[in-house]
N, C-alpha and C positions, 0 to 999 in steps of 0.2 A: 380545448385540451385540458380543462381543469378537473373533469370528472375521471377518477381513476377506475380502470376496469376491475372486474371481480378478482382477477388473478393477482392483484396487488394488495389485497386485503391481508392484514397480518393478525394472527391470533394473539390475544392478550397473554402475557407471560404470568407465571406464578410469582406472586409478589414476594414470597419469603426468600427465594433464591436471588432474585433481582436485588432485594434489599441487602443481602449479605455481601454481594459484590460491591454495591455502592458504599456500604459501611467501610470496607477495606480501602476503597479509593479515597474516601473522605478522611479516614484515619491517617493515611499516608500522604495526603495532599497531592494526589496525582490526577492528571487529566486523561480522558479517553476521547478518541475521535468519534466514538459511538455517540457521546453526548454533545460534543462541541459541533459536530457536523450534522446533527439531527438524523442519524442513520436509521432507516426503517427497521433494521434487524436488531436494534438494541435490546429488545425484550427477549428474543430468542437466544442471543449470545450471552447476556447476563444470566439467563435461566440455566444455561449450560456451564456457567462459571468461566466464561471467556471474555476477553476484552482486547481491543487494540489500543495500546497505550500511546498517548500523544505527548511527546517530550518537547521541551523548549517553548511551550505554548502558554496560554491558549490563543495568543494573537499572532496573526500572520503578516508578513511584510508585503504580500501580494493580495490583490483584491479581485480574484477570479470571479466572474459574474454567475458561476454555477454553484459556488461553494458557500456554505453557511458559517464558516469560521470567521471570527472577528478580524478586522484589518487594523494594523497599527504600523506607522512608519518606523517607530523606535520602540520595539517591545522591551520588556524588562531584561536585565542581565541574566545570564544563565545561573541556575542554582547548582552549586557544587555538590549538594546532598541528594540531588534528584536520582542519580544512578543507583545509589544504595537503597533509597526508598522504593525504586522500581524493582530491584532485585528482591526485596522483602515482599512486595506484593505478589510477585510470581511464585515465591515460595509458599506464601499463605494460601494462594488460590490453587496450588498444586497443579500448575499448568504443564502439560506435556509439550505444548508448542505455544510460543508467544509471538505476537506481532508488535513491533515498535515502529511508530511513524513520528513525523514531526510536521510542524508548520514550516513554511519557508522562512529562513532567517538570513535574508540577503544583507542584513546589517552586520553579520559576522564575517570575518575574513575567510573562514573555512566553511561557511554555510551551516555550521553546527556539526561537522563531521567528527570532531573530537568528542563531543558529547554523545554521539551515537556509539563511538568506540568504547567510551567509559561505561555506557549502559550495557553493552554486550558483555564486557568484562565483569560487571557487577552481577548480572544474571548468571553467568557461568559459575561464579563463586557461591551465590545463594541457592541455585537450583541446577546442579551440574547435568542432570538428565534432560533438561528442557531444550528443545531445538528452537532456534531463533531466526525470525524473519524480520528484516528491516525494510520498511517502505520509505524510500528516501526522496527528497526533492532533487532538482537537477544541479544543485550546487553552483549554479551560474557557469557551468562548464569548467569548474576547478578540478582537474583530474588528479592533482596531488591530494586534494581533500577526499576524493573517492578512494584513493589508495589507503588513506587512514582507516576508513570504514572496513575495507576488505582485509586489512591486516588483522582486524579483530575476528575474522573468519565466521561471519554469520552463515547459517546453512542456506538461507534464501535471501537474495538481493532483489528487491522489488522496486520498480520505478514505473509509474503509470504514464502512458502516452495520453490517456484521457479521451482523445478525440481524433478525428481525421485531420490531415495536414491543411486542407482548405479552410477549416473552421478555427484554426489556432488563433488567428487575430481576434476573433470574436469571443472565443471560449477561454483561451489561455493567453491573454495579451502580453504577459511578461515571460511566457515560455517560448520554446523553439522546438519544433517537431524534430528536426535533424539532430539537435543537441540531445534530445531524449534518446533517440536511437543510438547516438554515439556513446552515451553513458552506458547503455546496456551492452553494446559491443565491447567497449573497453573492460567492463566488469568481467565478462566471460573470458576475454583473452588473458586478463591478468590473473584471474582466479577460476580456472576451469572446473574446480571442484564445487563451485557455488551454483545453485539452481537459480537462474535468472527468471524474473517474472514481470509481467506488465498487465495493465488493465485499461479497458476503454468503456465509455458509457455511450449508449445509443438512444435515439429519439430526439436529437437536437438539430436535425436537418441534414444528416449525412446520407449518402446513397449506399446501396448494397455494394456497388463496385468500389467505393471508397473504403468501406469496412474491410473488404477482401484485400485491398491494397495495404492497409495498415497491418493486417495479419501476415501478409507475405513479407512486408518490410521487417516485422519483428522476427520472423523466421530467418530472414536474411542476416540478422545479427545473432542468430542462434539462441533466441529467447526460448526458454523451456516451458513456461507456464503462462496461460492467458486467462484473464477473467473478463467477462462481458456482462454488463448489467444495464437496466433501464434508468435513464436520467429522470429524476423527479424534482420538480421545482420546489425549493425549500420555502420560499416566500414569494409574494407577488413582485418583489423588487428584483428577483433573480431571473435568469434566462428562462423563457417559457419552454414547455414541452411541445415539440412539433408533432410527434406521433408516438403512440404506444405500440411497442413491439410485442408480438404474441409469443407465448411459450413455445409454440411449434417453430417459430422463426429462430428463437434462441437455440433450440435443439439442433436446427439445421446448421447454425454457426458452430456449435460444439462439434458436430460430426465433421464439418469442413476443416476446422482447426486441427483435429486429430489426424485427418487425412494428409495434411501438409507437414506434419512432423512435430507438433507440440506434444510434449509428454503428458500434459494435462490441460484441459480446457473446462472451465467452470462458467457456464452461461445460463442465465435465467433472469427473469424480471427483477428479482430481489438481490441478485449477486452484486457484491461490492468487492473491492480488491482484497479484503481480508476475511470475507465471508467463508466459513468452513475452511479456514486456512490450515487447520490441524490435519486436514486430509493429505497434506504434503508428506507427512511421516510415512504413509503407505507408499507414496511415490518414491521416497528415498529407499525403501526396502526393495521396491521393484527395479529401480534404476540406481544402484548404489554408486557413490563417488567418494573416494577417500580424500579427506582434507590433508594436503601436503604441508610439510614444514618449510617449504621454500619461501623465499622472500617475495612478496607480491611486487610486481614491477620489473622483474628480471627478464620478462619476455617481450620487452619493448613497450611496456605499458605507457610510459611517459614520453615516448618518442612521437 
Protein backbone atom coordinates (compact mmCIF):
# COMPACT_ATOMS: atom_id res chain seq x y z
CA UNK A 1 0.00 0.00 0.00
CA UNK A 2 2.99 2.34 -0.40
CA UNK A 3 2.40 3.33 -4.06
CA UNK A 4 -0.23 6.04 -4.36
CA UNK A 5 -2.74 5.74 -7.21
CA UNK A 6 -2.87 8.33 -9.98
CA UNK A 7 -5.87 10.13 -8.52
CA UNK A 8 -3.81 11.20 -5.49
CA UNK A 9 -1.24 13.12 -7.49
CA UNK A 10 -1.26 16.82 -6.63
CA UNK A 11 -0.33 19.62 -9.04
CA UNK A 12 2.54 21.89 -8.04
CA UNK A 13 1.29 25.31 -6.87
CA UNK A 14 2.39 28.71 -8.11
CA UNK A 15 5.31 29.65 -5.90
CA UNK A 16 4.55 33.38 -5.81
CA UNK A 17 1.16 33.02 -4.08
CA UNK A 18 2.37 30.28 -1.75
CA UNK A 19 5.30 32.45 -0.78
CA UNK A 20 2.99 35.39 0.03
CA UNK A 21 0.93 33.31 2.45
CA UNK A 22 4.05 31.88 4.07
CA UNK A 23 5.49 35.38 4.46
CA UNK A 24 2.39 36.50 6.37
CA UNK A 25 2.50 33.42 8.60
CA UNK A 26 6.18 33.89 9.38
CA UNK A 27 5.83 37.62 9.95
CA UNK A 28 3.08 37.04 12.51
CA UNK A 29 4.67 33.87 13.96
CA UNK A 30 1.61 31.70 13.34
CA UNK A 31 1.28 27.98 12.75
CA UNK A 32 -0.94 26.19 10.25
CA UNK A 33 -2.15 22.62 10.32
CA UNK A 34 -1.37 22.64 6.60
CA UNK A 35 2.34 22.61 7.41
CA UNK A 36 2.46 20.88 10.79
CA UNK A 37 0.34 17.90 9.70
CA UNK A 38 1.91 17.58 6.22
CA UNK A 39 -1.43 18.15 4.45
CA UNK A 40 -1.34 17.15 0.76
CA UNK A 41 -3.47 20.18 -0.17
CA UNK A 42 -1.08 22.80 1.19
CA UNK A 43 -0.06 24.01 -2.27
CA UNK A 44 -3.62 24.44 -3.52
CA UNK A 45 -4.85 26.16 -0.36
CA UNK A 46 -1.88 28.53 -0.09
CA UNK A 47 -2.22 29.30 -3.80
CA UNK A 48 -5.81 30.40 -3.21
CA UNK A 49 -4.79 32.44 -0.17
CA UNK A 50 -6.35 30.18 2.45
CA UNK A 51 -4.98 28.33 5.44
CA UNK A 52 -6.19 26.47 8.50
CA UNK A 53 -4.63 28.17 11.48
CA UNK A 54 -3.26 25.99 14.26
CA UNK A 55 -3.44 27.69 17.63
CA UNK A 56 -1.84 26.69 20.93
CA UNK A 57 0.67 24.61 18.98
CA UNK A 58 2.58 23.21 17.32
CA UNK A 59 3.02 20.38 19.87
CA UNK A 60 0.13 18.11 20.89
CA UNK A 61 -0.41 16.30 24.21
CA UNK A 62 -1.71 13.23 22.38
CA UNK A 63 0.27 10.93 20.12
CA UNK A 64 -2.30 9.57 17.67
CA UNK A 65 -0.51 7.12 15.35
CA UNK A 66 -2.04 8.57 12.18
CA UNK A 67 -1.07 12.21 12.83
CA UNK A 68 2.19 13.95 11.91
CA UNK A 69 1.96 16.72 14.52
CA UNK A 70 4.70 16.62 17.18
CA UNK A 71 3.93 15.18 20.61
CA UNK A 72 4.83 16.82 23.95
CA UNK A 73 3.50 16.01 27.40
CA UNK A 74 4.02 19.61 28.55
CA UNK A 75 3.75 22.08 25.67
CA UNK A 76 4.65 25.75 26.08
CA UNK A 77 2.25 28.07 27.94
CA UNK A 78 -0.38 29.86 25.86
CA UNK A 79 0.71 33.07 24.14
CA UNK A 80 -1.66 35.93 25.09
CA UNK A 81 -0.77 37.78 21.87
CA UNK A 82 -1.79 34.89 19.60
CA UNK A 83 -5.45 35.95 19.13
CA UNK A 84 -4.52 39.45 17.93
CA UNK A 85 -1.83 38.12 15.59
CA UNK A 86 -4.34 35.65 14.18
CA UNK A 87 -6.89 38.40 13.60
CA UNK A 88 -4.26 40.45 11.78
CA UNK A 89 -3.40 37.50 9.52
CA UNK A 90 -7.06 37.04 8.59
CA UNK A 91 -7.28 40.75 7.78
CA UNK A 92 -4.11 40.75 5.65
CA UNK A 93 -5.15 37.63 3.76
CA UNK A 94 -8.64 39.10 3.17
CA UNK A 95 -10.30 35.80 4.05
CA UNK A 96 -14.04 35.41 3.57
CA UNK A 97 -14.00 32.25 5.70
CA UNK A 98 -11.38 31.12 8.19
CA UNK A 99 -10.78 27.79 9.92
CA UNK A 100 -9.14 27.80 13.34
CA UNK A 101 -8.06 24.50 14.85
CA UNK A 102 -5.71 23.43 17.60
CA UNK A 103 -3.61 20.67 18.95
CA UNK A 104 -4.98 18.77 21.94
CA UNK A 105 -4.05 20.64 25.10
CA UNK A 106 -5.00 18.14 27.78
CA UNK A 107 -2.55 19.95 30.08
CA UNK A 108 -4.94 22.92 30.33
CA UNK A 109 -7.99 22.81 32.64
CA UNK A 110 -10.29 24.01 29.84
CA UNK A 111 -8.47 22.21 27.04
CA UNK A 112 -7.79 25.59 25.42
CA UNK A 113 -11.44 26.66 25.11
CA UNK A 114 -10.68 30.14 26.39
CA UNK A 115 -8.03 30.66 23.74
CA UNK A 116 -10.48 29.56 21.03
CA UNK A 117 -12.98 32.15 22.30
CA UNK A 118 -10.35 34.90 22.38
CA UNK A 119 -9.29 34.05 18.82
CA UNK A 120 -12.89 34.22 17.58
CA UNK A 121 -13.33 37.60 19.25
CA UNK A 122 -10.07 38.93 17.77
CA UNK A 123 -11.05 37.85 14.25
CA UNK A 124 -14.45 39.53 14.63
CA UNK A 125 -12.69 42.81 15.46
CA UNK A 126 -10.02 42.58 12.75
CA UNK A 127 -12.22 41.23 9.95
CA UNK A 128 -15.95 41.59 10.76
CA UNK A 129 -17.15 40.10 7.47
CA UNK A 130 -15.25 36.83 7.84
CA UNK A 131 -17.22 33.73 8.81
CA UNK A 132 -15.48 31.56 11.38
CA UNK A 133 -15.16 27.79 11.65
CA UNK A 134 -13.51 26.20 14.65
CA UNK A 135 -12.22 22.63 14.49
CA UNK A 136 -11.94 21.67 18.14
CA UNK A 137 -10.62 18.70 20.14
CA UNK A 138 -12.89 16.71 22.46
CA UNK A 139 -11.88 18.86 25.49
CA UNK A 140 -11.75 15.63 27.54
CA UNK A 141 -15.52 15.87 27.86
CA UNK A 142 -15.45 19.23 29.66
CA UNK A 143 -18.85 20.57 28.58
CA UNK A 144 -18.42 23.86 30.42
CA UNK A 145 -15.36 24.45 28.25
CA UNK A 146 -17.44 23.72 25.16
CA UNK A 147 -19.92 26.33 26.36
CA UNK A 148 -17.12 28.93 26.45
CA UNK A 149 -16.42 28.33 22.75
CA UNK A 150 -20.09 28.43 21.79
CA UNK A 151 -20.59 31.69 23.68
CA UNK A 152 -18.21 33.29 21.14
CA UNK A 153 -20.66 32.21 18.39
CA UNK A 154 -18.57 30.65 15.62
CA UNK A 155 -20.63 30.00 12.50
CA UNK A 156 -19.34 26.41 12.25
CA UNK A 157 -18.42 24.05 15.11
CA UNK A 158 -16.33 21.18 13.72
CA UNK A 159 -15.15 18.14 15.64
CA UNK A 160 -13.80 15.14 13.79
CA UNK A 161 -14.80 11.62 14.71
CA UNK A 162 -11.87 10.57 12.47
CA UNK A 163 -12.68 6.86 12.22
CA UNK A 164 -15.16 4.11 13.06
CA UNK A 165 -15.87 3.01 16.62
CA UNK A 166 -14.09 -0.35 16.31
CA UNK A 167 -10.77 1.29 15.34
CA UNK A 168 -10.67 3.95 18.06
CA UNK A 169 -8.32 2.05 20.35
CA UNK A 170 -5.79 1.70 17.53
CA UNK A 171 -6.28 5.02 15.75
CA UNK A 172 -7.29 7.40 18.58
CA UNK A 173 -6.14 5.68 21.79
CA UNK A 174 -6.80 8.76 23.96
CA UNK A 175 -10.11 9.56 22.28
CA UNK A 176 -13.58 8.16 22.81
CA UNK A 177 -16.11 7.62 20.03
CA UNK A 178 -19.18 8.24 22.18
CA UNK A 179 -17.60 11.34 23.72
CA UNK A 180 -17.09 12.82 20.26
CA UNK A 181 -20.71 12.17 19.37
CA UNK A 182 -21.80 13.67 22.68
CA UNK A 183 -19.81 16.83 21.98
CA UNK A 184 -21.56 17.36 18.65
CA UNK A 185 -24.95 16.59 20.20
CA UNK A 186 -24.49 19.08 23.01
CA UNK A 187 -23.19 21.75 20.66
CA UNK A 188 -26.28 21.56 18.47
CA UNK A 189 -28.66 21.48 21.43
CA UNK A 190 -27.01 24.46 23.09
CA UNK A 191 -26.46 26.55 19.96
CA UNK A 192 -28.91 25.48 17.25
CA UNK A 193 -27.82 28.41 15.06
CA UNK A 194 -24.39 26.78 14.69
CA UNK A 195 -23.65 24.49 11.75
CA UNK A 196 -22.07 21.36 13.22
CA UNK A 197 -19.53 19.45 11.20
CA UNK A 198 -17.43 16.31 11.46
CA UNK A 199 -14.99 14.34 9.36
CA UNK A 200 -13.67 10.83 8.93
CA UNK A 201 -10.75 9.30 7.07
CA UNK A 202 -11.00 6.00 5.25
CA UNK A 203 -8.52 3.39 4.11
CA UNK A 204 -7.30 2.22 7.52
CA UNK A 205 -9.26 -1.03 7.81
CA UNK A 206 -12.88 0.04 8.25
CA UNK A 207 -15.74 -1.71 6.45
CA UNK A 208 -18.45 -0.10 4.35
CA UNK A 209 -21.01 -1.07 6.98
CA UNK A 210 -18.96 0.71 9.65
CA UNK A 211 -18.66 3.87 7.54
CA UNK A 212 -22.41 3.87 7.11
CA UNK A 213 -22.84 3.40 10.86
CA UNK A 214 -20.68 6.44 11.62
CA UNK A 215 -22.65 8.52 9.15
CA UNK A 216 -25.95 7.48 10.71
CA UNK A 217 -24.59 8.12 14.22
CA UNK A 218 -23.60 11.64 13.14
CA UNK A 219 -27.03 12.25 11.68
CA UNK A 220 -28.45 10.95 14.94
CA UNK A 221 -26.86 13.94 16.72
CA UNK A 222 -28.06 16.29 13.95
CA UNK A 223 -24.61 16.89 12.44
CA UNK A 224 -24.99 19.14 9.37
CA UNK A 225 -21.77 18.75 7.40
CA UNK A 226 -19.51 15.76 6.78
CA UNK A 227 -16.10 15.41 5.16
CA UNK A 228 -14.65 12.07 4.06
CA UNK A 229 -11.09 11.69 2.81
CA UNK A 230 -8.40 9.12 2.13
CA UNK A 231 -5.94 8.44 4.94
CA UNK A 232 -2.34 8.81 3.76
CA UNK A 233 0.55 7.58 5.88
CA UNK A 234 2.77 10.60 6.75
CA UNK A 235 5.89 8.53 7.53
CA UNK A 236 6.82 4.82 7.82
CA UNK A 237 6.39 5.18 11.59
CA UNK A 238 2.67 5.98 11.29
CA UNK A 239 -0.30 3.68 10.73
CA UNK A 240 -0.16 2.00 7.32
CA UNK A 241 -2.72 2.51 4.60
CA UNK A 242 -4.84 -0.63 4.28
CA UNK A 243 -6.61 0.28 1.05
CA UNK A 244 -7.00 3.11 -1.46
CA UNK A 245 -10.60 4.21 -1.87
CA UNK A 246 -11.51 5.15 -5.44
CA UNK A 247 -13.10 8.45 -6.51
CA UNK A 248 -16.25 6.57 -7.53
CA UNK A 249 -16.55 5.13 -4.02
CA UNK A 250 -16.17 8.59 -2.50
CA UNK A 251 -18.90 9.87 -4.80
CA UNK A 252 -21.17 7.06 -3.64
CA UNK A 253 -20.58 8.08 -0.01
CA UNK A 254 -21.38 11.69 -0.90
CA UNK A 255 -24.68 10.69 -2.48
CA UNK A 256 -25.56 8.43 0.45
CA UNK A 257 -24.73 11.15 2.97
CA UNK A 258 -26.95 13.68 1.30
CA UNK A 259 -29.73 11.09 1.05
CA UNK A 260 -29.76 10.61 4.83
CA UNK A 261 -29.97 14.32 5.59
CA UNK A 262 -26.53 15.94 5.72
CA UNK A 263 -26.77 19.48 4.37
CA UNK A 264 -23.37 19.07 2.76
CA UNK A 265 -21.03 16.14 2.18
CA UNK A 266 -17.53 16.72 0.80
CA UNK A 267 -15.99 13.38 -0.14
CA UNK A 268 -12.94 12.74 -2.29
CA UNK A 269 -9.48 11.19 -1.95
CA UNK A 270 -7.88 14.56 -1.11
CA UNK A 271 -10.65 15.87 1.14
CA UNK A 272 -9.56 16.96 4.60
CA UNK A 273 -11.72 18.47 7.32
CA UNK A 274 -11.03 22.05 6.21
CA UNK A 275 -10.57 21.41 2.48
CA UNK A 276 -12.66 23.94 0.52
CA UNK A 277 -14.23 24.93 3.83
CA UNK A 278 -15.17 28.31 2.35
CA UNK A 279 -17.97 26.53 0.48
CA UNK A 280 -19.94 26.64 3.71
CA UNK A 281 -20.80 30.27 2.97
CA UNK A 282 -22.98 29.10 0.09
CA UNK A 283 -24.55 26.58 2.45
CA UNK A 284 -25.38 29.37 4.89
CA UNK A 285 -27.17 31.28 2.15
CA UNK A 286 -29.15 28.19 1.17
CA UNK A 287 -29.99 27.18 4.74
CA UNK A 288 -29.86 30.44 6.75
CA UNK A 289 -29.81 30.38 10.54
CA UNK A 290 -29.88 33.52 12.63
CA UNK A 291 -27.51 33.73 15.56
CA UNK A 292 -29.53 34.41 18.68
CA UNK A 293 -28.62 36.63 21.62
CA UNK A 294 -29.76 34.06 24.14
CA UNK A 295 -27.26 32.67 26.60
CA UNK A 296 -25.78 29.36 25.56
CA UNK A 297 -26.70 26.70 28.07
CA UNK A 298 -30.23 27.75 28.94
CA UNK A 299 -31.71 24.75 27.12
CA UNK A 300 -30.28 22.20 29.51
CA UNK A 301 -26.81 22.20 28.01
CA UNK A 302 -25.02 21.47 31.26
CA UNK A 303 -27.56 19.04 32.67
